[in-house]
C-alpha positions in Angstrom: 153.2 105.5 91.4 152.8 105.4 95.1 155.3 103.4 96.7 153.8 100.1 98.0 155.2 96.6 98.7 153.5 95.2 95.4 153.9 98.4 93.1 153.1 95.9 90.0 150.4 94.4 90.6 146.6 95.8 89.3 143.5 94.4 91.2 139.8 94.8 89.7 136.9 93.0 90.9 135.6 89.5 88.8 137.2 86.3 87.4 140.2 86.2 85.1 138.7 86.5 81.4 136.8 89.5 82.9 136.1 92.8 81.1 137.9 94.5 84.0 141.1 91.7 83.7 141.0 93.2 79.5 141.0 96.3 81.0 143.9 96.0 83.2 146.3 94.2 80.2 145.0 97.4 78.0 145.8 99.6 80.3 148.9 98.3 82.1 150.3 95.0 80.0 153.3 95.3 82.3 151.2 95.3 85.3 150.1 91.5 87.0 146.6 91.6 87.8 145.3 90.4 91.0 140.9 89.5 90.8 138.9 90.5 93.8 135.8 89.0 94.3 134.0 92.2 95.2 134.9 95.7 94.5 135.3 96.3 98.8 137.8 93.7 97.7 140.3 95.4 95.0 139.9 99.0 97.0 140.9 97.0 100.0 143.9 95.5 98.2 145.4 98.5 97.2 144.3 100.3 101.2 146.5 97.1 102.4 149.8 97.3 99.8 148.4 94.5 98.4 147.9 96.0 95.1 149.5 99.4 93.4 146.7 100.0 91.7 142.7 99.1 91.2 140.8 99.1 87.6 136.9 99.8 88.7 134.5 100.2 86.2 131.8 103.0 86.8 129.3 103.2 84.0 129.2 102.2 80.0 127.8 103.8 77.4 124.6 100.7 76.7 124.1 99.8 80.2 124.7 103.2 81.9 126.2 102.9 85.4 127.5 100.3 87.2 125.8 99.3 90.6 127.2 100.4 93.9 130.3 102.1 92.6 129.3 105.4 93.5 128.5 104.8 97.1 131.9 103.0 97.5 134.0 105.3 96.0 133.9 108.2 98.7 134.5 105.4 101.4 136.9 103.6 99.7 139.9 105.8 100.9 141.6 105.9 98.0 142.1 108.6 95.3 141.0 108.8 91.2 144.6 108.8 89.2 143.6 108.1 85.7 140.7 106.8 83.8 140.5 104.0 80.8 137.9 103.5 78.5 137.5 99.9 76.7 135.5 98.6 73.9 133.5 95.7 74.9 133.5 92.9 71.7 131.3 90.1 73.0 131.9 86.7 72.3 129.6 83.8 71.6 131.6 80.8 73.3 130.7 77.1 73.8 133.0 73.7 74.4 134.5 72.7 71.5 132.5 70.6 69.0 129.0 73.0 69.5 127.7 74.3 66.6 125.8 77.7 66.7 122.4 75.7 66.0 122.4 73.6 68.5 122.6 76.5 71.5 119.6 76.3 73.4 120.5 78.5 76.8 123.3 81.6 77.4 124.7 82.5 80.5 126.0 85.9 81.3 126.4 89.0 83.3 122.8 90.7 83.2 124.4 93.7 81.5 126.0 91.7 78.8 122.6 89.8 77.9 121.0 93.0 77.9 123.3 94.4 75.2 123.6 91.2 72.9 119.5 91.3 72.9 119.3 91.0 69.0 121.2 87.8 68.9 119.6 86.2 71.5 116.2 87.1 69.7 117.7 85.9 66.2 119.0 82.7 67.8 115.5 82.1 69.9 118.0 81.2 73.0 117.1 81.5 76.6 119.0 83.6 78.6 120.0 83.1 82.1 122.2 85.2 84.3 124.9 84.7 86.4 127.3 86.7 88.4 129.6 87.5 85.8 130.6 87.5 82.3 134.2 85.3 82.9 132.6 83.1 85.6 129.6 82.3 83.3 132.1 81.0 80.8 133.9 79.0 83.4 130.4 77.3 83.8 130.3 76.9 80.5 133.4 75.0 80.4 132.8 72.8 83.5 129.5 71.7 82.3 130.3 70.3 79.0 127.1 70.8 77.7 127.5 71.7 73.7 123.8 73.3 74.4 124.5 75.9 76.4 127.1 78.8 75.4 128.3 82.2 77.4 128.6 85.7 76.4 132.0 86.7 77.3 135.3 88.5 76.4 137.6 86.6 73.8 139.9 86.3 76.6 137.8 84.5 79.2 137.4 82.4 76.1 140.8 81.3 75.4 140.9 80.9 79.5 138.9 78.7 80.2 139.4 76.5 76.7 136.3 77.4 74.7 135.8 78.4 70.9 134.0 81.7 69.5 130.8 80.6 67.4 129.9 84.7 66.8 132.3 87.4 67.3 131.5 90.9 67.8 127.4 89.9 68.5 126.8 93.2 71.0 124.1 95.4 69.2 125.8 98.8 69.8 128.8 99.2 68.0 130.0 101.9 70.7 129.3 99.3 73.3 132.2 101.1 75.2 133.1 100.5 79.8 134.4 103.5 82.0 136.9 102.8 84.0 138.4 105.0 87.0 142.3 104.1 87.9 142.7 104.1 91.7 145.6 105.0 94.4 146.8 105.1 97.6 148.2 108.6 96.9 146.7 111.2 94.8 148.8 112.6 91.8 150.0 115.8 90.1 148.5 115.4 86.3 150.6 117.0 83.9 150.5 120.5 83.0 150.8 119.6 79.0 147.4 117.1 79.2 144.0 118.3 79.6 142.9 117.5 83.2 139.5 116.0 84.4 138.6 116.9 88.5 135.7 114.1 90.2 134.0 115.1 93.5 130.7 114.3 95.3 129.1 117.2 97.3 125.3 117.4 99.0 123.2 120.7 98.5 121.4 122.1 101.2 117.8 120.9 101.6 116.5 124.4 100.6 114.6 125.0 97.3 116.6 125.5 94.0 119.7 124.4 95.9 121.2 122.0 93.1 120.4 125.2 90.5 122.0 127.3 92.8 125.2 125.3 93.1 126.1 124.4 89.8 125.4 127.8 88.6 129.1 129.1 88.8 129.9 126.1 86.4 127.9 127.8 83.8 128.8 131.3 84.5 132.7 130.3 84.4 132.5 128.4 81.7 133.5 124.9 83.0 132.3 122.0 81.1 130.7 119.2 83.1 131.0 116.3 81.4 129.0 114.2 84.3 126.5 114.6 87.3 124.8 111.4 88.9 122.4 111.5 92.2 122.1 108.8 94.6 120.5 108.6 97.8 122.8 107.7 101.2 122.4 106.8 105.1 118.7 105.9 103.6 117.6 109.4 103.3 114.6 110.8 100.7 115.1 113.9 101.9 118.4 114.8 100.1 120.8 113.1 97.7 124.2 113.2 97.0 125.9 113.8 93.6 128.7 112.8 91.9 130.2 115.0 89.0 133.2 114.8 86.7 134.2 118.7 85.0 137.0 119.6 82.6 140.0 121.6 84.1 142.1 121.5 87.4 141.1 123.2 90.7 143.8 125.5 90.9 143.0 126.9 87.6 140.6 130.3 87.9 137.2 129.4 86.6 137.6 126.0 88.2 138.2 127.3 91.7 135.6 129.8 91.3 133.0 127.4 90.2 133.9 125.1 93.2 133.5 128.5 95.5 130.5 128.5 94.1 129.3 125.0 95.0 130.7 124.9 98.3 128.6 128.3 99.3 125.6 126.2 98.8 126.0 122.7 99.7 127.1 121.0 103.0 130.1 118.9 101.7 132.4 118.9 98.6 134.8 115.9 98.5 137.2 116.2 95.5 137.6 112.5 94.3 140.7 112.8 91.7 142.3 115.2 89.4 143.7 113.0 86.6 144.6 113.1 83.3 141.9 112.8 80.9 141.7 110.0 78.3 142.2 110.8 74.4 138.8 108.7 74.1 136.9 112.0 75.5 138.3 113.6 72.3 138.4 111.1 69.6 134.4 110.4 70.6 133.5 114.3 71.1 135.0 115.0 67.3 132.6 112.1 65.9 129.9 113.6 67.7 130.6 116.4 66.3 130.5 115.3 62.6 127.4 113.3 63.0 
């Protein structure tokens, strides 16, 4: 780990009890979690050496990518040094003594509410959007109304003294969030483990530019596991792309693919080269069996 003044602290966006907090506890149980109000604040904590690492959510298997994060990653001044996949188990939380048949309103983050539509429909309750899941749990505890519940983690319930009226209320059994682990300094991944390379690029504003830019990955047998586009600088004529590929830039096939990408692009920036999480391969094996 990079040498910092607080190397045993890991920053995350949200309140204690958030799923990012849970990811920190799971991946780095010996580190002290530091809650931050915004993604930028978590990045700043690492840049300013108040934390050694930051745990940043980037995508969910149900809700898709986390808003704004791909805009912030390239400008964070940090490096991706790892990834973590956190299984999301939602709980219906309420004040002690509340009964599930008494619930009329449920509060949570918009993504959590969308991930629990079956429960909301089955109970006939009104969903209310909150800033985050842990914050919703705190609000329910503060109000003390037995007719109001929250959808959040079991950890949030323990922190705020709530009881779980029903566990695992998410619609999809595969509900998983992918996190990127950020640090001030890049790392050299172990050669014995599979590696992921993450980068951003902008293609030239010419016909078939993206097709030509990505052709090298196909011809060199490089597996691209993620490709997303988003607008930058308020322009609609060209997009920036975020991509993940399997392999190290020093491997011949990856190097050749990146050279071809660079030829057809205005800019290529590597955000991190890091060990692939074992979840990637377990998930792939399960899909192959299906």
